[in-house]
N, C-alpha and C positions, 0 to 999 in steps of 0.2 A: 477503548480503542475506537478508531474512527469508523464510521459507517459510510465509506466513500464508494463502495462498489456499485451501489444502486444508480446514482446519477451518471456515473461514468460508463457503465456497461449495460444499463437497462435491465438489471436483474429484478425479479419480482420482489424478493426480500432484500434486506440490507446487510449482506455479509461484509465483514471488515476485510477489505482487499489485502491489507498488509498482513493480517492474520492468516488468511487463506494462502497467500504466497509463502509465508514463513513455514506453515505446516506442510505445504506441497513440496517446496524446494529446499528449505533449510538454509543453513549457512554454507557458503563456499561452493555451491553447486551450479549456480546460474548467475553470471555476472550481471545480466540485465535486471535480475530480481534482488540483488544483494542489498541495495539501499532500502527497499521496502521491508526486507527482513530485519534490517537494523532499526527501522522506524517502529516495527512491531515490538522489538525489545525495549525501545525507548518508552513506550506506554507503561511498561512494568516498572519503570524507574521515576515516574512523575513525582512521587512523594519525596524524592531525594534530589530534585532538579529545580532550576528556575524556569524551565520550559513549561508552558501551559498545554493543556489538552488541545486547545484551539490552535496553538502553534503547530503541534504535531499533526493535527487534522489538515492544516494548510500544507504542510510539508508532504503528507501522503498524497493529497490531491495533485500537487505540483509534480511529484515524482511519477505518479500514474499517468499524468498527461505527457510527461517527457517520454515515458516508455512508449505510449501509443504513438506519439509524434515521430519516434525514431524507427518505426516499422511501417511497412506498407499495408499492414492488416488493419481491419476495423477492430474496435475494442472487443466486440463479441467473438471475433475470430481468434483473438489471443487466448481465449479460455479454452 
């Protein structure tokens, strides 16, 4: 799983933002978070896919940036 939370949100440790979102909201509960939840699932299927971990990492970063850009809140206020 991608360790993308740290550079985006300034966390001291490196939680996996897609993992945290998946465990916090799950599927079908928050439209804004749904793609990150799906990306977390995709990490579980890497062995059965042509997608690389680096591809998923880039997708997670792009999705997190899209979410932050779509709100008037700072990344730390979204937590």
